[in-house]
C-alpha positions, 0 to 999 in steps of 0.5 A, spaced: 869 608 517 864 612 513 858 614 517 854 615 510 848 611 509 845 609 503 839 606 500 839 602 494 831 600 492 830 595 487 825 590 484 826 583 485 826 582 478 832 586 477 837 581 475 832 579 469 834 585 465 840 588 469 844 582 471 850 585 473 847 592 476 846 589 483 853 587 485 856 593 482 851 598 485 852 595 492 860 594 492 861 601 490 856 604 495 859 600 500 866 603 498 862 610 500 859 608 507 853 603 510 848 601 504 841 598 505 838 594 500 830 594 499 828 589 495 820 591 494 814 590 489 810 594 494 806 600 492 807 604 498 812 610 498 819 608 500 819 612 507 813 607 509 817 601 508 824 603 511 827 609 515 830 614 511 832 619 516 839 618 516 840 616 508 844 621 504 843 618 498 838 613 494 839 609 488 832 608 486 831 601 482 824 600 485 819 602 489 815 609 490 819 615 491 814 621 493 814 628 496 813 625 503 819 621 502 824 627 500 821 630 506 822 624 511 829 624 508 832 630 512 840 628 510 838 626 503 844 629 498 843 626 492 838 621 488 840 616 483 835 613 478 834 610 471 828 613 468 829 611 461 829 618 459 821 619 460 822 623 466 816 620 470 816 617 477 821 622 480 819 628 485 823 633 481 820 639 484 821 637 491 828 635 490 829 641 486 826 645 492 831 642 497 837 643 492 838 635 491 841 633 484 838 627 480 843 623 477 840 620 471 844 614 468 840 612 462 846 615 458 850 609 461 847 605 455 849 610 450 855 606 447 852 600 447 846 602 443 850 606 438 854 600 437 848 596 436 845 601 431 851 602 427 852 594 427 845 594 424 846 599 419 852 595 416 849 589 416 843 592 412 848 595 407 852 589 406 846 584 407 851 580 412 845 577 416 841 574 410 848 571 407 849 568 414 842 565 414 843 562 407 850 559 409 847 556 415 841 553 411 846 550 407 845 554 401 850 553 395 853 560 394 859 560 390 858 559 383 865 558 380 866 557 372 873 556 369 874 561 363 880 560 359 885 566 360 890 565 355 893 558 356 891 558 364 885 556 367 883 561 373 876 560 377 872 566 377 866 567 383 860 571 381 859 574 388 856 581 388 854 582 395 849 587 395 841 588 393 841 594 388 834 595 390 836 598 397 841 603 399 847 598 399 855 598 399 860 603 403 857 607 409 862 612 408 859 614 401 852 615 404 848 621 406 846 620 413 840 623 417 840 622 425 834 624 428 836 626 436 843 628 437 843 626 445 848 621 448 846 616 443 845 620 436 851 624 437 856 618 437 852 615 431 853 622 427 860 622 429 862 615 427 859 616 421 863 622 419 869 618 421 867 613 416 867 619 411 859 619 410 856 626 410 851 627 416 845 631 417 842 632 424 835 634 427 835 636 434 832 643 437 836 642 443 843 641 441 847 647 440 850 650 434 857 650 436 856 642 438 854 640 431 860 644 428 864 641 432 862 634 430 861 636 423 854 635 422 849 639 418 843 642 422 837 641 418 829 640 419 826 634 419 823 635 412 830 636 409 833 630 412 828 625 409 828 628 402 836 628 402 838 621 407 840 615 404 840 612 411 836 615 417 838 613 424 832 614 429 835 616 436 830 620 440 828 618 447 820 617 448 819 624 450 812 627 449 814 632 444 818 627 440 812 623 438 811 621 430 817 626 428 818 621 423 810 621 420 807 618 415 808 624 410 815 624 411 816 616 411 813 617 404 818 622 402 824 618 403 828 616 397 826 609 394 830 604 397 833 608 403 834 605 410 831 606 416 834 604 423 830 605 429 833 604 436 832 607 443 824 607 442 819 607 436 815 612 439 818 617 434 816 613 428 809 612 424 810 605 424 804 603 420 806 608 415 813 605 415 811 598 415 807 599 408 813 602 405 817 596 407 812 591 405 812 594 398 819 594 398 820 601 397 824 602 404 829 597 408 829 597 415 833 595 421 830 595 428 832 594 435 825 596 438 818 596 435 811 599 436 809 592 439 813 588 443 814 582 443 814 582 436 808 578 434 809 572 430 805 574 424 808 581 424 809 583 417 816 586 419 818 578 420 822 574 415 823 580 410 829 580 406 829 588 406 829 588 414 834 586 419 832 585 427 835 585 434 830 584 440 830 590 444 837 588 446 842 594 444 843 597 451 843 590 455 851 589 455 855 587 461 859 593 460 852 598 460 850 594 466 857 596 470 857 603 467 850 604 470 852 603 477 859 606 476 856 613 473 851 613 479 856 612 485 861 616 481 856 622 482 854 620 489 862 621 491 862 627 487 856 630 491 859 628 498 866 631 496 862 638 495 863 637 487 858 638 481 856 631 479 856 630 471 850 626 470 845 631 474 838 632 470 837 640 469 831 643 469 831 644 462 832 636 461 826 635 466 822 639 462 824 636 455 822 629 458 816 631 461 813 636 456 809 636 450 812 643 448 818 644 452 819 651 449 812 653 452 
């Protein structure tokens, strides 16, 4: 029987947003050792709520983890958490001082979020959401005629499916711009290439060799907005990313271009984007917004040039299970003396918390 002890701290409302994490996390941690679950809403530091002296791993999904907590966790070897890429609320400096890796599990969402973004783009191009609503409401959508071809009558359907005022048709014929080539954006970029599209990417933190491997052209933001038919915004809400897609750039987008926003709306001047969408200059596909929940009277609602999902891109059962598995897999690696795969680097921490990461 392993003598390793683990702590899983969680907010009582965890099942509301991540309904499969608790069961999977406890199941996997108990395979490694004795697991204590702390269900807490207290603002007191975790070490004041439970004895940390024998804990070798902490999976934090609630409660305050402070420098004093780390000082009281004498056997601590690894911490797992989900910061939603913001990097806030973790005592990184103290953990680095002790050589304790932080396993950041936000990457577990990447497949689910990227697939949702891809689906939103395809839905916008082919107007599948709009066609669905028209059919569901009972509209007559077939217009049959009976022209005579020689002696034979043949029915002909007039069903051109696209809206020529906006980018439409096959994704593979488009110029794609991806803002942010992290775990989510790089998947989108690579899938677009598989479809045959030309792909440009903006991300100052991704190496040139990776872009060459993905067959993605590195461009600056101004070139991206000048050339793109479809823009995917896949940037986490880090300080340096705020309004990368600003008013001036939004107004430089091609008429009828599609803007797909996932991860967060932090990188977009949403007031300017609303203006262009309401004027039918641009199309939008959104999973995230600057105001959530989206107000009933928001101008983005009930428009033929917008498709929506309500911030659910990453909330699949598969993502739930991956979150727990990625954390515990790396706990096991650390206990075996191996390098974890998902540990935050000092550079990644700087990007998440600094206005100017290269300063």
